[in-house]
N, C-alpha and C positions, 0 to 999 in steps of 0.2 A: 163893524161898519155902522157908525150912527145913522139915525132915521132920515138926516136932509143931507147927507152927503153920498156924492152918485162916486165911481170908479171907473175907469177902461178898462174897455176889455183887454184882457192879455194878450190876444188873438187878432183881434182886426183894428181898436182901438175906440169901438161903440160905448155909448154912456152905459154901465148897468147901474140899475137903482134900486135901493134897499126890498122895495115890494118884488121884483124881481125875482130875488135870491129867496124871500120869504116865501113865495106861489113855487118857487121848485122851477120855476123857467129859465134863471139864470145860474150857473153855482160854478164851484169847485171842479176841476177835471182834471186831475193830471199833476197838483198844484198849482195850478192855472186858474182866476176866475176867467168865468166865456159868459159872453152873450147870450140871449135866447136862442137867435143864429146860428151863435157858433157853436151852441150844445145840441141843435138842430146837426146843426153839419156832424161833430161828431159822432152825435148816437149813429149818422148811415155812415161812418167809417169804419165803425165796431161792428155794424151788421153786415157790410161788406166783406169784414177781417173773419166774422164767425162763419161767414156764407163759405169764403174760399177756405175756410179751415174743414166747413163740412166737405167738400171734394175730396180731399183726403183723407178720407175714415176708412176703415175697414172692409167697408160694403162694396168699395171699386175694385177690380181685380185687377192688378199692374203687375202681373207677372208676362214675362216676356213674349212674343208670339212666334211662333215656331210657324218657317214657309217649307211645303214639299219641295227639294230641289228637283229641278230638273234631269232624268236622266239623259247625257248627252250622247250615249250609245243606241235610246233608243230614237228610231226614223218613223217612227208610228204616227207623230205629229207632223201635221202638212207644214210645210213653209211657202214663202209667199212663191206666188207666180210669177217671176220674172220672164215672161216669154212672150215674143214681140207682137202677139196679139193683143198685151195688155200695156204695151209702151206706147204712148202717145206723144207727140211730137209737135210742135206748132212750127211755120213759116212765117216770114213773111207772105207770101203768098196766098196764104190761108186767111190771114187778116187784113191784109188791104199794104199801102204804102206806110212802113211804119209803127204798122199796126192800129190803124186808121185806117176806115172801109169809108168813103163818103157815099156811096151806090144805094147805101141801103135805107137812107133817108128819101122821104117820100117830099117833104117840102121846099122849094125853089130857095136858092140863098139870091136873095136883093141886095147888092150893095150902097142902091141908093134909099132902101127905109131906113128909118131911123131907129126901126123900133131891132131887136136883134133875135134872129128865128133861131139859131144852136149856138150851142156851146161847147168849148174844147177847153179841156182841166190837161197842164201841165202840173210834174209834181217832182220836188228833188230833195236828199238830202240837207241839210246844213253843213255844206262843208264848199269850201273854194272850188275846189276841181271839179265837185257832182252841181255846182250853180252855173258854172260855165256850160257842161256840157248842157245842161236846159236850156241856159241862152241860145245856146247853137240850133237845140234843135226846135226853138220856137222861131228861130229867124227862117230855121230851112223850110217848117212847114208853111210858112206864111209865104214862100218863097215860089211855091207850089203852088199855096193856093191864092191866083190870082184874081179870082173873081169876088172872093170876101174881100170885108173890110170891117175891122174890128168896131164895137158898136164899146163897148167898156170891157174895163176887167176888175176881177176883184182876186184878192188875193190872203190865205191863211196861213199859220205855221199849227201845227197839231202833230198828233202822235199817228205813226201807220202802222200799222199790225203788222205783221210779216214773219220771217224767220227772225228778227230781231225787231220789237217795238222803237222805234227810232223818229224823232222828229223830222219832220217836214215841212217843207217851203212849198202850199199848192196854189197856182197859180190858173184862175178860170178865166178866160178868153170866150167873153160873149161877141158874133159877130154873124 
């Protein structure tokens, strides 16, 4: 390479000047001419490779772990208590109609006020049948709540954690 000729980096295409090569900032690596930036990247890659190689050294015990198998005839270990005193269920009576009990709230609903006093959240999986069910559930709830008027509503789609993490639509009604 002559003193006044630049060459392109064979990795990124940047200009490599003769003084970069003379100072060692740019160099040939693996048969390719690399600019100063690509040289730094190549050095980082080499360090990462060396670091990964050091994890596989002889210092680490990679022998299989053995577990003690439980003896199926040994009944000394306590089993889960499934007696009736430990099993608790719930019903509509416990939580009010459809799991919603308005009697525990202190603030009175004011349908003439432009401000929301309470909110109710409905959620559903993102399937046609589930959203139809949610639609019916909202309409039934509104039919039962004759003293309220909806001030505004918001909706969002997000993951609801449960037995399976699934996307759901959540509708919040402010009244």
